[in-house]
N, C-alpha and C positions, 0 to 999 in steps of 0.2 A: 360368365365363367365364374366357377366356385373351388376354393379350396376348403378340404377340411383339415383341419391342424389339430394331433393332439398330441397333448405333452403329457408325460406318466411323471409325476412326482411322489415322492413316498408319504404323505401324510395326507395329500388329497390329488384328482385330477382334473388337469382344465383342458376342454373343449373350446378350440374358437372357431367359427366358422366365419369366413370371409368373401362376399361379396360386392363386388363393384367397389364401392368407395366407403362399405360402412365393415362392422367386426362386429360380432354378438358373441359374449366371450359367460360360458355358464363355470363357475365357481360350485357348482353342487350347494351343498350345505353353507357356504358362506356366503351365498348371494340370495336373497329372497325377492327382488325386485331390479328390473331391466328398464334403462329408460334409453332410446332411439331418439337423435341430435337429428332433426333438419336441416336443410341447406339452408332455411330460412333463418332459423338458429343462429346457426355458424359465421352468416355474415352480420349476425347483430353483439356478435364477442368483440371485447375491446378488453385493452389491458388491464390488469384489476390492477387500485390505484395501491402505493404502499399501504397505506394506512388499513386496508383492507386484507392483507397477508394473515392468515390461520396465525404464523409464527413470524416474531420475524428473521428476514434474510441479513445473517451478519457476516458467513462466510460462504463463498462461492470460488469455483475457477476457471479456468478456460481463459481462452485470448482472445474471443469476439467480443464488442461491445457494444454490438448492436444484436435486434434480433435478425437470424439468420432467414429474413424471406428472399424470396429469387431477385427482383431488383436491387437490393441491399447488397447481396454475396456477387451481382454481376460486377456493380460498382466496386467491391472492395479487391475483385481479381484484376479489373482494369488499372485499379491505381496503387496496386500492388510492386510490378517492376518500378516504378517511378518513387515507392516509399520507399524503397531498399535504397537506388542512391541519395534520396534526401536523406534519409539514415547515416548513412556514411558521411554526407559533407556536414550535419551537423556536429558528427562524433567529432573531423577532423578540425571543424571551428572552434568547437571546446577546446580543444587540447591544444593549438596555437596560438590562439592568440590572446592579447590582453584583455580585460575587464571592458574596458573603454573600447575596442572593437568587436569583441565576440557579441556584446546584449545586442547592439542594434543590427547587427549580419543578421542575428539568429530571430530577430523578432521581423526581417523581414522577408525570411523563410516560413514564419506560420510561429512559432514558436513563444507564446506569451505568459509573459511574467508581470503579478498585481504586486507591489509590496505598497504595506502599510505598516509604517512604523511609528506607533504608539506610545514610545520607550524613550523617556527624555534621559539619557545615560550619561554621565558626565565622563570624560576620560582620565582617568587616575593613573597618572605616570607611576606613584607610584606603587601602586599596589605591585603585590608580589605573583599575581598568577591571573591567566585570564578569564574571559569569562566562560561561563557555561550556558550553551542555548539548549534548549529542550526543547524537541520539537514531537508531535503526534508522526505517524509513520504512515505515508502514504505506496511512495515507491522509493527504489533504490535512489534517485534522483534528490530526493530530498536535501540532505548536504550541498548538495552543487548548488540548488535553486539558493537556497540561504547564501550562499555566497556570492552568488554572482548580485543577488538584490544588495548587498552591501558591501559589495566590490574589496570584498576582502578575504583573506586566503584562511581555511580554517581545517582545523583535524579533525575528521570524522572517526568517531569508535563505535565498530558495529559488531553485531555476535557472529554474522555469516557473511560473506561475501565472496563471489567467485573470484577467480584466480584470474580471468579476463576481465572482469570488472575493476579489479584492486590492479591491473596493469596500466588499464586505461583513465583511472580515472586521475582528473586535470586536477584533484586537491589531494593531500594526505591523509591515507585512511591507515589505520588502526585496529585489526582484530581484537574482540575480548574472549574468555575463555569460557565464561559461565563459573569461573571459580572467583568466590565475591571477593577474596582481601587480593588475588593477583591482579583483577578487573580493577579493586579500588586502586592498588597503588598505577597501574598504566594511565586512569587516568590523570589520576594525581601530576604522572610525570609531563604526561600532554600538558595541564594545565600549565604548568611550571614555565613552558617553552611556548604557551600562545592561546588561544580562541581553541574552545573545542565545543562540536556539537554530536550529543549524542540523543537516540530515538530508543525511550525508556520501554515503550510498548515490546521489542522484544521483537517485532513481525509487522507488515504491512496488515492493512484492514480497507475493503475498496469501497464500504459503505460505508452510510454517516452514524458509525460508533466507535468509540475508543477503547480500546482491551487496558488492562488494569497495565500502571503505570509501575515497573520497579523503583524501590526506592533508594538504591544506590545512591545516587547523582545527589540527592538532599544532602548528605555527609560529606561533599567536594569541594563544595566552594560556597561562598557568602555572595557570589556572582551569578545568582541564577536569572536566566531571560527566559521566559517560555515563547514557542513560537509556534503559532497557528497556520498548518500545512492542509492544504484542499487541491486537489487534482482534477483536471476533468479532459478526457478523452472520448473519440466520436468510434474508432476503429477498431483499434486495439489496446487488450489491457498490458501497462506494463510490470506485471507482478506475476507469479504463480507459485502455488502449495509445491506441487508435483510434476513442472517442467523441467528445460531446461533454464535455470536462472540467469546462466551471463548473457542470455536475448531479452532479459527484461527491458535493462535502459533501450536498446537497441528498437524493440517493438515500440517502444512508450514514444520514440523518436519519429514513427514512423508514421503515427496520426498527422494528418492535414495540418489541426492548430489544436496541436498540444497545450493546455492551460493550466499554468500553476498559480495559485493564489496565498502568500507569504504575507502572516499578520505578527510583528513584533510586541511584545505584551511589555507591561510594565515587570521591571525589574525585580525580584524577593530574596531575600537569605535565605541559605539553609539553615542545618540544624548546630552549626557549630558557632553560631554569634545568635542563635535563637533557642536558647534551652527550654522554652516552655514550648517547644513542638518538637513534635516527635518526627521520624524520618518518614512514616505511615502519612502522617498528617501532611508532610510537603507535599510529598507526591500525587497526594490525593488533591489537596488545592490546586496543584498546577493540573492535574488532569480535568477538574471542573471547571477550571478557565478556560481553557484551551476548547472546551466543549461548550461551555455557554458561549465562546466567540463565535465559532461555527456552527452552533445549532446542533451538535451533536451529541447523541446519546451514552455516557458513561458506564462501562459496565465494568463486571469482575472476570472477564475472561482471558484467558492467558496464550501464548505461544503457544503450547501443549493443546490446549483447546482448537486451534485451529487447522492443529498438523493432524490431529487425533479424526476431525472429523473431514479432511478434504482428501491427507495422503497415507491414513493409518498407521501412519508413526507420531513420536512425541518432537519430531521437529528437530531432532540433531542430528545435522547433518556430516557425513565424512570428507576433512579437504579436500581428497584426492576423487572424490565421485565424478563421474564425468557432467553429473548436472549441475557443475558448478564451473 
Protein backbone atom coordinates (compact mmCIF):
# COMPACT_ATOMS: atom_id res chain seq x y z
CA UNK A 1 0.00 0.00 0.00
CA UNK A 2 1.29 3.50 -0.83
CA UNK A 3 0.06 6.88 0.41
CA UNK A 4 0.95 10.15 -1.27
CA UNK A 5 0.92 13.02 1.21
CA UNK A 6 1.28 16.58 0.03
CA UNK A 7 1.58 19.49 2.44
CA UNK A 8 1.27 23.07 1.17
CA UNK A 9 3.47 25.48 3.11
CA UNK A 10 3.73 29.18 2.11
CA UNK A 11 7.50 29.25 1.59
CA UNK A 12 8.05 25.77 0.15
CA UNK A 13 6.35 22.47 -0.63
CA UNK A 14 6.90 19.20 1.24
CA UNK A 15 5.92 15.96 -0.47
CA UNK A 16 6.16 12.68 1.49
CA UNK A 17 5.71 9.21 0.06
CA UNK A 18 5.15 6.42 2.59
CA UNK A 19 5.49 2.84 1.40
CA UNK A 20 5.48 -0.04 3.88
CA UNK A 21 7.96 0.95 6.62
CA UNK A 22 9.87 3.72 4.90
CA UNK A 23 9.28 7.37 4.14
CA UNK A 24 10.77 9.53 1.39
CA UNK A 25 10.69 13.27 1.90
CA UNK A 26 11.49 15.74 -0.86
CA UNK A 27 12.21 19.23 0.42
CA UNK A 28 12.83 20.62 -3.07
CA UNK A 29 15.61 23.15 -3.00
CA UNK A 30 16.24 22.43 0.67
CA UNK A 31 17.43 18.85 0.17
CA UNK A 32 20.24 17.77 -2.12
CA UNK A 33 20.82 14.22 -0.85
CA UNK A 34 18.49 11.45 0.26
CA UNK A 35 19.70 8.60 2.45
CA UNK A 36 17.77 5.38 2.94
CA UNK A 37 18.25 3.43 6.18
CA UNK A 38 18.28 -0.34 5.93
CA UNK A 39 16.89 -2.74 8.54
CA UNK A 40 20.43 -3.88 9.29
CA UNK A 41 21.47 -0.34 10.12
CA UNK A 42 18.42 0.11 12.35
CA UNK A 43 19.35 -3.00 14.35
CA UNK A 44 22.80 -1.51 14.93
CA UNK A 45 21.36 1.69 16.45
CA UNK A 46 22.47 2.45 19.99
CA UNK A 47 21.56 5.14 22.49
CA UNK A 48 23.79 8.15 21.88
CA UNK A 49 26.09 8.79 24.87
CA UNK A 50 25.59 12.12 26.60
CA UNK A 51 29.13 13.26 25.75
CA UNK A 52 28.31 12.95 22.04
CA UNK A 53 25.17 15.12 22.11
CA UNK A 54 25.42 17.97 19.55
CA UNK A 55 24.31 20.35 22.34
CA UNK A 56 24.00 20.02 26.11
CA UNK A 57 20.62 18.62 27.20
CA UNK A 58 19.72 20.76 30.20
CA UNK A 59 15.95 21.26 30.04
CA UNK A 60 13.25 18.79 29.06
CA UNK A 61 9.69 18.09 30.16
CA UNK A 62 7.32 15.12 30.20
CA UNK A 63 6.59 12.57 32.88
CA UNK A 64 8.17 9.34 31.60
CA UNK A 65 11.69 8.71 32.90
CA UNK A 66 12.37 5.84 30.47
CA UNK A 67 12.37 5.20 26.73
CA UNK A 68 8.77 4.39 25.67
CA UNK A 69 9.52 1.01 24.14
CA UNK A 70 6.71 -1.60 23.95
CA UNK A 71 7.91 -3.82 26.80
CA UNK A 72 8.69 -0.85 29.06
CA UNK A 73 5.25 0.66 28.42
CA UNK A 74 3.58 -2.67 29.21
CA UNK A 75 5.43 -2.88 32.52
CA UNK A 76 4.47 0.71 33.31
CA UNK A 77 0.75 0.12 32.69
CA UNK A 78 0.84 -3.04 34.79
CA UNK A 79 2.57 -1.16 37.63
CA UNK A 80 0.36 1.95 37.42
CA UNK A 81 -2.61 0.77 39.62
CA UNK A 82 -0.23 -0.42 42.35
CA UNK A 83 1.78 2.80 42.03
CA UNK A 84 -1.25 4.95 42.82
CA UNK A 85 -2.02 2.98 45.98
CA UNK A 86 1.65 3.00 46.99
CA UNK A 87 1.92 6.76 46.50
CA UNK A 88 -1.18 7.39 48.63
CA UNK A 89 0.15 5.06 51.35
CA UNK A 90 3.56 6.76 51.38
CA UNK A 91 1.88 10.18 51.59
CA UNK A 92 -0.26 9.13 54.57
CA UNK A 93 2.80 7.76 56.38
CA UNK A 94 4.78 10.97 55.78
CA UNK A 95 1.91 13.12 57.05
CA UNK A 96 0.89 11.21 60.15
CA UNK A 97 3.95 9.63 61.73
CA UNK A 98 6.99 10.87 63.60
CA UNK A 99 10.47 10.82 62.07
CA UNK A 100 11.48 7.77 64.08
CA UNK A 101 8.56 5.74 62.71
CA UNK A 102 8.12 7.04 59.15
CA UNK A 103 11.73 6.66 58.01
CA UNK A 104 11.92 2.86 58.43
CA UNK A 105 8.38 2.38 57.07
CA UNK A 106 9.08 4.44 53.96
CA UNK A 107 12.36 2.59 53.51
CA UNK A 108 10.42 -0.70 53.68
CA UNK A 109 8.15 0.53 50.83
CA UNK A 110 11.19 1.14 48.62
CA UNK A 111 12.00 4.82 49.21
CA UNK A 112 15.72 5.37 49.79
CA UNK A 113 17.54 8.22 51.51
CA UNK A 114 21.33 8.35 51.54
CA UNK A 115 22.57 11.01 53.93
CA UNK A 116 26.18 12.18 54.16
CA UNK A 117 26.91 14.75 56.84
CA UNK A 118 30.38 16.25 56.47
CA UNK A 119 29.34 19.26 58.51
CA UNK A 120 30.79 19.50 62.01
CA UNK A 121 28.41 22.12 63.34
CA UNK A 122 28.51 22.99 67.00
CA UNK A 123 25.09 23.81 68.41
CA UNK A 124 25.28 27.37 69.61
CA UNK A 125 22.32 27.96 71.88
CA UNK A 126 23.15 31.67 72.12
CA UNK A 127 22.66 32.39 68.46
CA UNK A 128 19.60 34.49 67.70
CA UNK A 129 18.86 32.95 64.31
CA UNK A 130 18.48 29.50 62.90
CA UNK A 131 20.69 27.95 60.25
CA UNK A 132 20.02 28.60 56.59
CA UNK A 133 20.28 25.41 54.52
CA UNK A 134 20.97 26.26 50.87
CA UNK A 135 20.13 23.45 48.44
CA UNK A 136 20.14 22.85 44.74
CA UNK A 137 16.65 22.05 43.48
CA UNK A 138 15.71 18.60 42.13
CA UNK A 139 12.04 18.18 43.12
CA UNK A 140 9.47 19.73 45.45
CA UNK A 141 10.45 17.11 48.02
CA UNK A 142 13.97 18.52 48.52
CA UNK A 143 13.19 20.24 51.88
CA UNK A 144 11.24 17.21 53.03
CA UNK A 145 14.10 14.78 52.46
CA UNK A 146 16.51 17.16 54.19
CA UNK A 147 14.15 17.38 57.15
CA UNK A 148 13.83 13.57 57.26
CA UNK A 149 17.60 13.17 57.06
CA UNK A 150 18.22 15.61 59.92
CA UNK A 151 15.14 14.39 61.83
CA UNK A 152 14.42 18.04 62.48
CA UNK A 153 11.43 20.18 61.43
CA UNK A 154 12.48 22.88 58.96
CA UNK A 155 10.73 25.81 57.33
CA UNK A 156 10.85 25.71 53.54
CA UNK A 157 10.68 29.01 51.64
CA UNK A 158 9.72 28.64 48.00
CA UNK A 159 8.83 30.82 45.03
CA UNK A 160 5.95 28.72 43.73
CA UNK A 161 4.06 25.96 45.46
CA UNK A 162 0.72 24.42 44.57
CA UNK A 163 -2.11 24.91 47.02
CA UNK A 164 -2.46 21.13 47.29
CA UNK A 165 1.25 20.68 48.06
CA UNK A 166 1.08 23.49 50.61
CA UNK A 167 -1.84 21.82 52.42
CA UNK A 168 -0.25 18.35 52.42
CA UNK A 169 3.31 19.42 53.29
CA UNK A 170 4.39 17.82 56.61
CA UNK A 171 6.74 20.76 57.26
CA UNK A 172 6.03 24.48 57.36
CA UNK A 173 6.15 26.22 53.97
CA UNK A 174 6.31 29.95 53.23
CA UNK A 175 5.81 31.51 49.81
CA UNK A 176 8.14 34.18 48.47
CA UNK A 177 6.92 37.02 46.26
CA UNK A 178 9.98 37.69 44.05
CA UNK A 179 10.10 41.15 45.60
CA UNK A 180 13.64 41.35 46.92
CA UNK A 181 13.00 43.50 49.99
CA UNK A 182 9.83 41.67 50.98
CA UNK A 183 11.44 38.25 50.54
CA UNK A 184 14.45 39.28 52.62
CA UNK A 185 12.15 40.31 55.47
CA UNK A 186 10.20 37.06 55.20
CA UNK A 187 13.29 34.84 55.32
CA UNK A 188 14.82 36.88 58.15
CA UNK A 189 11.59 36.49 60.13
CA UNK A 190 11.58 32.72 59.59
CA UNK A 191 15.26 32.46 60.62
CA UNK A 192 14.43 34.07 63.96
CA UNK A 193 11.95 31.23 64.54
CA UNK A 194 14.23 28.35 63.56
CA UNK A 195 16.14 26.63 60.76
CA UNK A 196 15.17 27.45 57.17
CA UNK A 197 15.81 25.70 53.85
CA UNK A 198 15.90 27.57 50.55
CA UNK A 199 16.59 26.56 46.93
CA UNK A 200 18.13 29.67 45.29
CA UNK A 201 17.94 28.21 41.75
CA UNK A 202 14.24 29.07 41.86
CA UNK A 203 13.20 26.03 39.82
CA UNK A 204 14.06 22.38 39.37
CA UNK A 205 16.55 20.89 36.92
CA UNK A 206 16.49 17.17 36.10
CA UNK A 207 19.85 16.91 34.40
CA UNK A 208 23.33 17.15 36.02
CA UNK A 209 23.47 20.94 35.78
CA UNK A 210 23.07 23.74 38.29
CA UNK A 211 21.19 26.91 37.38
CA UNK A 212 22.32 30.32 38.61
CA UNK A 213 21.94 30.83 42.37
CA UNK A 214 20.08 33.91 43.51
CA UNK A 215 22.44 35.78 45.93
CA UNK A 216 19.71 36.90 48.33
CA UNK A 217 20.47 34.16 50.88
CA UNK A 218 24.07 35.39 51.28
CA UNK A 219 22.85 38.58 52.97
CA UNK A 220 20.58 36.98 55.53
CA UNK A 221 22.64 34.65 57.70
CA UNK A 222 26.08 33.93 59.08
CA UNK A 223 25.21 30.25 59.46
CA UNK A 224 24.83 29.02 55.88
CA UNK A 225 24.98 25.28 55.26
CA UNK A 226 25.25 24.24 51.58
CA UNK A 227 23.38 21.01 50.82
CA UNK A 228 24.01 18.93 47.69
CA UNK A 229 20.92 17.00 46.57
CA UNK A 230 20.40 14.43 43.86
CA UNK A 231 17.40 12.25 43.07
CA UNK A 232 16.93 9.14 40.95
CA UNK A 233 13.73 7.67 39.49
CA UNK A 234 13.05 4.85 37.03
CA UNK A 235 9.49 5.48 35.80
CA UNK A 236 8.00 8.90 36.48
CA UNK A 237 9.55 12.34 36.81
CA UNK A 238 8.32 14.31 39.80
CA UNK A 239 8.72 17.67 38.06
CA UNK A 240 7.01 19.52 35.23
CA UNK A 241 7.15 22.94 33.59
CA UNK A 242 3.81 22.92 31.78
CA UNK A 243 1.82 20.19 33.52
CA UNK A 244 -0.17 19.79 36.72
CA UNK A 245 2.32 20.77 39.39
CA UNK A 246 0.26 19.46 42.30
CA UNK A 247 0.88 15.95 40.93
CA UNK A 248 4.67 16.29 41.17
CA UNK A 249 5.21 14.71 44.63
CA UNK A 250 2.62 11.99 43.97
CA UNK A 251 4.27 10.97 40.70
CA UNK A 252 7.68 10.92 42.34
CA UNK A 253 6.36 8.55 45.01
CA UNK A 254 4.75 6.34 42.35
CA UNK A 255 8.22 5.12 41.40
CA UNK A 256 9.16 1.66 42.71
CA UNK A 257 12.40 2.81 44.35
CA UNK A 258 12.73 6.61 44.36
CA UNK A 259 16.16 7.53 45.70
CA UNK A 260 17.51 10.72 47.24
CA UNK A 261 21.13 11.52 48.01
CA UNK A 262 21.63 14.32 50.56
CA UNK A 263 25.11 15.66 51.39
CA UNK A 264 25.67 18.43 53.92
CA UNK A 265 28.79 20.48 53.19
CA UNK A 266 30.89 22.69 55.45
CA UNK A 267 29.14 25.69 56.95
CA UNK A 268 30.11 29.09 55.56
CA UNK A 269 29.46 32.71 56.56
CA UNK A 270 27.38 35.25 54.72
CA UNK A 271 28.39 38.77 53.77
CA UNK A 272 27.22 40.22 57.10
CA UNK A 273 30.39 38.95 58.80
CA UNK A 274 32.66 38.71 55.76
CA UNK A 275 32.99 42.19 54.31
CA UNK A 276 35.64 41.01 51.85
CA UNK A 277 33.14 38.93 49.86
CA UNK A 278 30.12 40.16 47.93
CA UNK A 279 26.79 38.36 47.90
CA UNK A 280 27.43 37.30 44.31
CA UNK A 281 30.77 35.75 45.25
CA UNK A 282 29.16 33.83 48.12
CA UNK A 283 26.34 32.57 45.88
CA UNK A 284 28.78 31.50 43.16
CA UNK A 285 30.99 29.77 45.72
CA UNK A 286 28.06 27.76 47.08
CA UNK A 287 27.03 26.82 43.54
CA UNK A 288 30.57 25.66 42.71
CA UNK A 289 30.91 23.61 45.89
CA UNK A 290 27.59 21.86 45.33
CA UNK A 291 28.46 21.27 41.68
CA UNK A 292 31.86 19.84 42.64
CA UNK A 293 30.26 17.50 45.19
CA UNK A 294 27.62 16.19 42.79
CA UNK A 295 29.86 16.39 39.69
CA UNK A 296 27.27 18.70 38.12
CA UNK A 297 28.11 21.48 35.69
CA UNK A 298 27.43 25.05 36.83
CA UNK A 299 25.57 27.34 34.41
CA UNK A 300 24.31 30.92 34.39
CA UNK A 301 20.86 29.84 33.19
CA UNK A 302 17.81 30.93 35.18
CA UNK A 303 14.20 29.96 35.82
CA UNK A 304 13.18 32.35 33.04
CA UNK A 305 15.39 30.51 30.52
CA UNK A 306 13.88 27.15 31.49
CA UNK A 307 10.27 28.25 31.16
CA UNK A 308 10.85 30.09 27.89
CA UNK A 309 12.22 26.84 26.43
CA UNK A 310 9.67 24.42 27.89
CA UNK A 311 6.48 26.41 28.41
CA UNK A 312 6.77 29.55 26.29
CA UNK A 313 6.47 31.87 29.28
CA UNK A 314 8.76 33.39 31.91
CA UNK A 315 7.70 31.08 34.73
CA UNK A 316 5.47 33.46 36.63
CA UNK A 317 2.45 31.41 37.62
CA UNK A 318 -0.86 32.70 38.92
CA UNK A 319 -1.46 31.21 42.34
CA UNK A 320 -5.08 30.52 41.40
CA UNK A 321 -4.20 28.59 38.29
CA UNK A 322 -5.64 25.10 38.10
CA UNK A 323 -2.16 23.80 37.35
CA UNK A 324 -1.30 24.52 40.92
